[in-house]
C-alpha positions as a printed Julia matrix, in Angstrom:
362×3 Matrix{Float64}:
 10.15    6.02   -4.78
  8.38    5.7    -7.77
  8.55    2.52   -9.4
  8.87    2.05  -13.26
  9.24   -1.04  -15.24
 12.72   -1.15  -16.03
 13.81   -1.56  -19.6
 16.59   -3.92  -20.33
 19.6    -1.35  -21.02
 23.08   -1.57  -22.25
 26.31   -0.19  -21.39
 30.15   -0.08  -22.23
 32.38   -1.43  -19.91
 35.9    -0.68  -20.83
 38.82   -2.19  -19.06
 42.13   -1.6   -20.01
 41.03   -0.96  -23.56
 39.03   -4.16  -23.84
 35.48   -3.46  -24.17
 33.11   -6.18  -22.9
 29.07   -5.96  -23.16
 27.28   -5.38  -19.65
 23.48   -5.82  -19.94
 21.44   -4.42  -16.91
 19.38   -7.06  -15.59
 15.54   -6.13  -15.88
 13.25   -6.07  -13.39
 11.23   -9.16  -12.95
 14.69  -11.37  -12.73
 15.23  -10.14   -9.34
 14.17  -13.02   -7.27
 11.4   -12.31   -4.31
 12.25  -11.71   -0.89
 12.09  -14.87    1.3
  9.33  -15.04    4.54
 12.19  -16.05    6.62
 15.62  -16.43    6.95
 17.09  -17.6     3.28
 19.43  -17.11    0.27
 18.86  -15.94   -3.68
 20.37  -15.63   -6.38
 21.18  -11.57   -7.42
 21.8   -10.76  -11.08
 25.29   -8.93  -11.24
 27.56   -7.29  -13.82
 29.53   -8.96  -16.04
 33.06   -9.76  -15.51
 35.81   -9.24  -17.96
 37.62  -12.79  -17.33
 34.2   -14.53  -17.83
 31.48  -12.48  -19.9
 27.81  -13.12  -19.81
 25.24  -13.14  -17.18
 26.37  -13.56  -13.69
 24.76  -14.04  -10.81
 26.02  -14.45   -6.68
 24.24  -16.09   -3.63
 22.95  -13.44   -1.12
 21.77  -14.14    2.27
 19.32  -12.39    4.13
 18.45  -12.58    8.42
 15.83  -11.0     9.39
 14.83   -9.91   13.21
 13.64  -13.08   14.55
 14.29  -15.01   11.41
 10.93  -13.62    9.94
 10.27  -10.95    7.25
  6.74  -10.01    9.51
  9.3    -8.76   12.29
 10.34   -5.97    9.91
  9.22   -2.67   10.98
  9.35    1.17   10.37
 12.17    0.9    12.65
 14.16   -1.51   11.35
 17.42   -0.9     9.29
 19.87   -2.61    6.67
 22.76   -4.0     7.4
 25.44   -5.76    5.04
 28.12   -8.13    6.75
 30.98   -9.07    4.23
 32.94  -11.85    4.48
 37.07  -12.08    4.21
 39.33  -12.63    1.43
 38.69  -16.14   -0.3
 35.9   -16.85    2.45
 31.87  -17.32    2.06
 28.74  -16.46    3.85
 30.06  -14.3     6.9
 33.19  -15.92    7.62
 35.61  -13.59    9.2
 32.53  -11.01    9.63
 30.41   -9.9    12.37
 27.61  -12.49   12.57
 24.49  -11.63   10.95
 21.92  -13.23   12.86
 23.09  -11.54   16.38
 23.41   -8.34   14.27
 19.63   -8.67   12.87
 18.56   -9.45   16.89
 20.5    -7.31   18.51
 20.42   -4.08   16.34
 17.39   -4.12   14.87
 18.49   -4.21   11.18
 17.82   -6.99    8.25
 21.3    -8.6     7.91
 22.45   -9.34    4.77
 25.87  -11.37    3.51
 26.65  -12.12   -0.36
 29.25  -14.28   -1.93
 30.47  -11.74   -3.98
 32.82  -11.93   -7.05
 35.75  -14.82   -6.22
 34.17  -15.92   -3.07
 35.89  -18.95   -1.97
 38.7   -20.5    -3.81
 39.29  -17.3    -6.11
 42.42  -18.81   -7.53
 40.72  -20.73   -9.94
 38.27  -17.9   -11.18
 40.12  -17.03  -13.92
 41.48  -13.92  -13.12
 43.43  -11.61  -10.5
 41.77  -10.76   -7.29
 39.27   -8.14   -8.01
 40.0    -6.27   -4.79
 36.78   -4.27   -4.14
 35.28   -3.06   -7.63
 32.8    -5.32   -8.97
 32.63   -7.08   -5.62
 31.44   -3.91   -4.2
 29.29   -3.9    -6.88
 27.95   -7.18   -6.15
 27.32   -6.31   -2.59
 25.21   -3.26   -3.25
 23.04   -5.23   -5.5
 22.32   -7.43   -2.69
 21.49   -4.14   -0.56
 19.13   -3.09   -3.37
 17.33   -6.5    -3.51
 16.59   -6.11    0.07
 15.46   -2.63    0.0
 13.49   -2.75   -3.73
 12.02   -5.83   -2.14
 10.42   -4.32    1.1
  9.36   -1.2    -0.87
  7.45   -3.3    -3.31
  5.67   -5.18   -0.92
  4.66   -1.97    0.79
  6.9    -2.77    4.16
  7.77    0.32    5.79
 11.26    0.11    7.04
 13.97    2.27    8.3
 15.61    3.93    5.38
 17.93    5.97    7.31
 19.47    3.13    9.15
 21.65    1.52    6.25
 25.0    -0.06    7.77
 27.59   -2.4     6.6
 31.06   -4.02    8.03
 33.48   -6.46    7.09
 36.5    -8.02    8.13
 40.07   -8.3     5.93
 38.89   -8.46    2.45
 35.54   -7.68    3.47
 36.6    -4.75    5.13
 37.87   -3.47    1.77
 34.8    -4.5     0.07
 33.09   -2.18    2.71
 35.67    0.69    2.34
 34.75    0.48   -1.39
 31.03    0.1    -1.64
 30.83    3.61    0.83
 32.57    4.75   -2.26
 30.74    3.65   -4.72
 27.56    4.48   -3.61
 28.32    7.62   -1.26
 24.89    8.93   -0.55
 23.64    5.42    1.0
 25.1     4.22    3.93
 25.01    5.87    7.59
 27.47    4.29    9.41
 30.13    1.39    8.32
 32.95   -0.42   10.03
 35.98   -1.38    8.46
 37.71   -4.27   10.45
 41.61   -4.54    9.14
 40.77   -4.14    5.13
 43.01   -3.48    2.47
 42.93    0.55    1.85
 44.59    0.76   -1.74
 45.46   -1.44   -4.21
 49.55   -0.79   -3.58
 51.85   -2.35   -5.89
 53.17   -5.06   -3.72
 49.46   -6.57   -3.19
 49.26   -6.21   -6.34
 52.19   -8.02   -7.98
 53.22   -9.78   -5.31
 56.13   -7.56   -4.15
 57.34   -9.08   -0.93
 58.3    -7.57    1.99
 55.35   -5.68    3.28
 52.79   -8.35    2.91
 52.52  -12.09    1.59
 49.15  -10.82   -0.23
 49.17  -11.11   -3.94
 45.99  -10.38   -6.12
 47.99  -11.56   -9.38
 48.55   -8.58  -11.59
 50.65   -7.95  -14.24
 52.74   -4.88  -15.19
 52.7    -6.39  -18.71
 49.89   -4.27  -20.91
 50.0    -7.6   -23.3
 48.93   -9.78  -20.18
 45.1   -10.2   -19.69
 45.8    -9.98  -15.73
 47.48   -6.53  -16.76
 46.68   -3.82  -14.33
 46.26   -0.49  -15.61
 46.86    3.34  -13.73
 43.25    3.66  -13.6
 42.05    0.2   -12.28
 44.12    0.68   -9.67
 43.57    4.44   -8.68
 39.68    3.49   -8.6
 40.81    0.62   -5.88
 42.54    3.35   -3.4
 40.17    4.09   -1.46
 41.85    7.3     0.15
 42.64    8.87   -3.41
 42.9    12.36   -2.38
 40.66   13.31   -5.36
 38.02   10.72   -5.12
 37.6    11.43   -1.04
 37.22   15.04   -2.23
 34.45   13.78   -4.82
 32.45   11.84   -2.21
 32.72   14.66   -0.29
 30.97   16.98   -2.82
 28.56   14.15   -3.43
 27.31   14.39    0.13
 28.91   11.6     1.88
 28.01   11.84    5.29
 28.62    8.23    6.51
 30.36    7.42    9.83
 33.35    5.4     9.12
 34.87    3.46   11.93
 38.3     2.21   10.4
 39.58   -0.43   12.85
 43.23   -1.61   12.2
 45.65   -3.28   14.29
 49.24   -1.69   14.44
 50.99   -4.86   14.0
 48.89   -5.93   10.8
 51.24   -8.37    8.87
 48.56   -8.92    5.97
 47.23   -5.26    5.48
 49.76   -2.65    6.27
 48.15   -0.01    9.03
 50.58    2.32    7.39
 47.88    2.44    4.05
 44.79    2.58    6.71
 46.41    5.89    8.25
 47.08    7.04    4.69
 43.2     6.78    4.06
 42.13    8.27    7.16
 44.38   11.5     6.84
 43.24   11.68    3.4
 39.22   11.49    4.34
 39.9    13.75    6.97
 41.38   16.51    5.15
 38.56   16.06    3.09
 36.34   16.48    6.05
 34.35   12.96    5.79
 33.48   11.49    8.91
 36.18    8.56    9.8
 36.9     7.57   13.41
 40.03    5.71   13.34
 40.49    2.77   15.81
 44.44    1.73   15.74
 44.48   -0.89   17.94
 47.66   -0.9    20.34
 48.38   -3.55   23.22
 46.28   -0.68   25.8
 43.35   -1.24   23.76
 43.16   -4.8    24.24
 40.49   -6.36   26.24
 40.69   -9.92   25.71
 37.08  -10.44   24.68
 36.33   -7.81   21.75
 40.06   -6.57   21.09
 42.46   -9.71   21.45
 45.37   -8.73   18.81
 46.72   -6.05   17.28
 47.61   -7.91   14.08
 45.28   -9.42   11.73
 43.29  -10.88   13.57
 42.29   -8.24   16.21
 39.61  -10.52   17.95
 36.03  -11.32   18.16
 35.14   -9.4    15.22
 30.78   -9.29   16.32
 31.74   -8.06   19.42
 34.12   -4.99   17.97
 30.97   -3.85   15.98
 29.29   -3.99   18.87
 31.58   -2.21   21.23
 33.04    0.62   18.91
 29.95    1.38   16.76
 26.87    0.17   18.99
 25.97    3.71   20.21
 25.89    4.52   16.47
 24.15    1.55   15.45
 21.28    0.54   18.03
 18.37    2.44   17.42
 18.06    3.64   20.81
 21.49    4.13   21.3
 22.62    7.96   22.75
 24.37    8.58   19.83
 21.92    6.58   17.64
 22.6     7.86   13.51
 19.91    8.12   11.27
 20.77    9.62    7.66
 18.16   11.83    6.52
 18.84   12.04    2.52
 17.82    9.85    0.03
 20.0     6.85   -0.85
 21.92    6.22   -4.22
 18.9     3.81   -5.08
 16.24    6.02   -4.8
 18.17    9.18   -7.01
 18.69    6.78   -9.85
 21.08    9.1   -11.56
 24.77    9.08  -12.91
 26.5    11.66  -10.73
 28.72    8.92   -9.32
 31.82    9.64  -10.99
 35.71    9.28  -10.49
 38.37   10.57  -12.28
 41.13    9.04  -12.89
 44.57    9.4   -15.04
 43.16    8.05  -18.32
 39.38    8.77  -17.85
 36.61    8.31  -15.45
 34.76    5.58  -13.46
 30.97    6.2   -13.58
 28.52    4.34  -11.5
 25.18    4.79  -12.57
 21.95    4.61  -10.78
 19.69    5.11  -13.65
 18.12    1.89  -12.83
 17.98    1.95   -9.55
 20.6    -1.46   -9.06
 24.31    0.05   -9.79
 26.08   -0.48  -13.43
 29.93    0.62  -13.69
 31.69    1.63  -16.58
 34.7     3.32  -17.22
 34.69    6.56  -19.77
 38.11    7.36  -21.16
 39.37   10.34  -21.94
């Protein structure tokens, strides 16, 4: 992929009628990759509730703990923490992934990681959070290319549990031409009214939004629609864009936090759009006492779940090893990822290499 100097570009992000300037970071503001397992601050897109420059903490784990161990067979793997977590809480252990699957494992403290209620806004629910995660992935992808270090560009994976499962679903939506395989473990499939506004009955989750358009935490119809992973028009758009990711949806049938009905609706819509989705709706007969221990939200050992259910796809020597043959969104450098909503379209531009999201009203 050619590497030109990235000019500092400005775009406009429209959110519920509010115009917020967003400045894309210059190339030299991205930190170099560490020589061994480590962390870095990654430039992120501005957030409506705290406009201005923002960074997120990214963690990188190499096979054997060192950059020098990356080879042309080494893939990349995002492992995304749960709602309210940091690092790799509630998801697959990145060191295990790095060493057992020959990947560079990446974790990220995306927007509102940790004590999100003190962040100043309602819970993002996967939009800017996904863009943060994609920027962490881009940092490693671009960093390896700049070093002239070959890696397996066709082996790009992701997983996450609970809120990290939601972000996993959203990164596959916002970067539909990038991932080879992804594993959603009990993630939220949509920003339903009960989760958005704290309506009791189906779940205890409350993202803290308001129906009142005069409130700063107002949830517009467009913002709710982009967070519906299985939106019929959006999964059809993913198919047209060439999404080939094998998506495993692992969800307990008695999950009291993230309703399984939402996951089932998403899977049905994806199947109708002919996306490659593989559901695992966990019942008592599926429990093995080691990987899968519960039909509820916890599921079991989330590292073993990934290795057990998706290992054949993820291992480079697996009997069904997957390798994507097409270019990633990062390499395409276009603005073709577009999802229409009631009042306009969300556009995810990769013209700078990394993603920049914006809303274009009708």
